[in-house]
N, C-alpha and C positions, 0 to 999 in steps of 0.2 A: 453335187456341190452347189448348183444354182438353187436347188430346192432348200438347202440349208441356209444359203444367203438370204433367200426370200423370207424364210421363217424368222431369221435374225432381224431383218429390217422391219418385219411386221411387229415383232416383239418390241423393238425400239420405238416404233410409232405409238404402240399402245402405252408404253411407259411414259413417253413425253406427254401424251394426251392425259393420262391419269395424273401425272405430276402437275400439269397445268391446272387441272380441275381441283386437285387437293390444295394447291397453293392459293387458288382464287377464293376458296372458302373463307379462310381467316381474313383476307383482305376485304371481302364483302361484309363480314361481321364488323370489322373496324369502321368501315365507311358508314354503315347503317347506324352504329352506335353514335358516331360523331354527328351525323345528319339529324338524328332524332333529338340529341341534346341541344344542338344549335337551333332547332326549330321551335324550341320552347321559349316564349317571350320573357318569361320570368324564371329563368333557370336558378335553381337553388344549389348551394354548395354540395349537398348530398347527391343531387342528380349528376353534377359534374364529376364527383368522385366515383359514382357508379359507372359512368361512361369511361372514365380513365381505367378503372379496374377491368372492364370488358375488353378495352383496347389492349391492355397489358397482357391479358390471357391469350388474346389472338396473336400478339407479337411473339409470345413465348412459343406458341404452337407452330408458328411459321418458322421460327429459328430452329426448333427441334426437327422440323421436317427438312429444312435445308441442310442441316448437319447430317441427317440420316442419308439424304440423297448424295452428299459428298462422300460419305463413307462407302456407300454402295458403288459409286463411280470408281473410287480408289481400289476397292477390293476386286472389282471386275477387271482391273488392269493386271492383276496377279500380285504375287509376293515379291517385293523388291529388297527386303532386308529380313534376316532371320537371326534369332538369338535363342539361347537356352531359357526356358520358362517352365513353370510348374502349374498345371491346371488346378491343383488343390489351392494354391495361393490365389490364383485368379478367381476361382469360385468363392473363396472366403471373402475377398474384396467385394465381389458382386453382391453377396448376401449382406454385408455391412452397408453398402450403398442402398440396398433395397429395404433396409430396416423400417423406414416410415410407411411404405406400402404394406409390409407384412403386419405391422402393428395396426394399421387402419382397418384391415380386413380380419384381424385376429387369426392369422394363419399359423398353423403349427409347422415348424421346420424340422425335418429329420435329415441331418447332415453326417455323412461318413466320408471325410475328405482324406483319402490316402495319397501318398506321393504319386505324382503323375507327371514326371519330367518329359519334356518334348522340346522341339524347336519350332519357331515360327515368328511371324511379325507380332511383337508384343501388343501394340496398340490395336491391331485388327482382332487378335484373339481375345483380348480383354473386351472389346466391343461385342464380339460374337457371344461370349459367355454372358455378358450383362444382358444382351437382348433375350437370350433364352430364359434367364432368371426373371427378367421383367415381363416376358410373355406369360410365364407360369403364374405370375401375380395378377396381371391385368385380366386374365381369362379364368380366374379362380372364382370362388364363392366365399362369402363371409363364414368364418369358422372352419374353413377348409385346411388343406395341408399341401406342403411341398416336400418332396424327397430328392436330395441331391447327393451323388456319390462320385468320387474320382478314384482312379487307380491305374495300374499298368497291367497290360496283357501282352502276350506275344505279338499281337497286332499293333500295339502302340499305346499311347496315353488315352484313357477313356474318361469321358464325362457323361453321367447319366442324370437326367432330370425328369421327374414325374410329378404331376399335380392333379388335384381334384378340380372339378368344374363342370360346366355344361357338357352334354354329350355331343361329340363332333362326328357327323356321319362319316364312315370310312371312305366313302366315295369323294368326300370333300378334302381329305388329307393331302392328295397330290397338288391341290391348288393353293395350299396355305402359304407356300413360299413365293407366290406371285405378288408383285408389288401392289400395295394398297388393297390387298384381299382381306375382307372381313366376313366371317361366318355370321356373326350376329349384327343386326342393325343397331344404329345408335353409336354414340361415342364413348369409348372407354379411356380417353385421354391419350391414346396412342396415335401413331401416324400411319399404321398399316405397312410398315417396312421392316419390322423386327425379324421375322423369319426369312424375309428376302435377303437381308444383310447377312444373317447367320448362314444361309445357303451359299451366298456368294463368297464369303470368307472361307468357308469349309472347302469349297471347290478350288479356290485359289491356293489352298494349302494341300490339295490332294487328299483331303480328309473325307471321312464317311459320316454323313449326317442322316440319321434314320428317325423319321417322325411317324408315330402311330397313335391312333385314337384308343382310349381306354373304354371298354364297354360300360363301365360304371360312370364315365364322364371324365373330361380332362384329356391330357396328352401324355405320352410316354416318349421321351426323346433321348437318343443316345448319339454320342459323338466320339469318333476314333481319329486321333491325330497321329499319324505315323511319324516316327522320328525319335 
């Protein structure tokens, strides 16, 4: 028990350290943009507008990260409310919300959304499915594809998402759900919490979330919600 507690506290310390680092980045970008603009003796309207745009992007990133951290904290507390929902409708809504990203990358969507009724916290399940769809887009490639299916099995309601993309080493797959974990360097616009939240929400619902790398590139993710 002491060993488990020690591991839990260590994981908490890592999370707090990572969160502090990630939140400090957009604040640093905002401060630098403002200082550079104010240091110019003859600031033009265009320079001030460019500075405002950079600050706005950093504010948006910080807000998204704070929202994701709150969702992660709430899901870690477990499910407090449960209602009837259908994964097919949740997946359809997520695809509609993701339309701009799909269009930008020219991704082909193959959807087979059969009835998949289950029970759970509506908001948390919606966020989990959205994160899985968003992850499949962010880590895809121009002209690639996304395949999403829903249905019922004896084990429960099933959601399956597969996508093209860069090859993910099989050994790196177990670490993908770690907060702020990124396989590729650079920014894809995400905050590094998508799969962490999905894992947390699935655990809170007693669901089974299976993430596998595809030899050709991309991921193959299946979710089974019992109920």
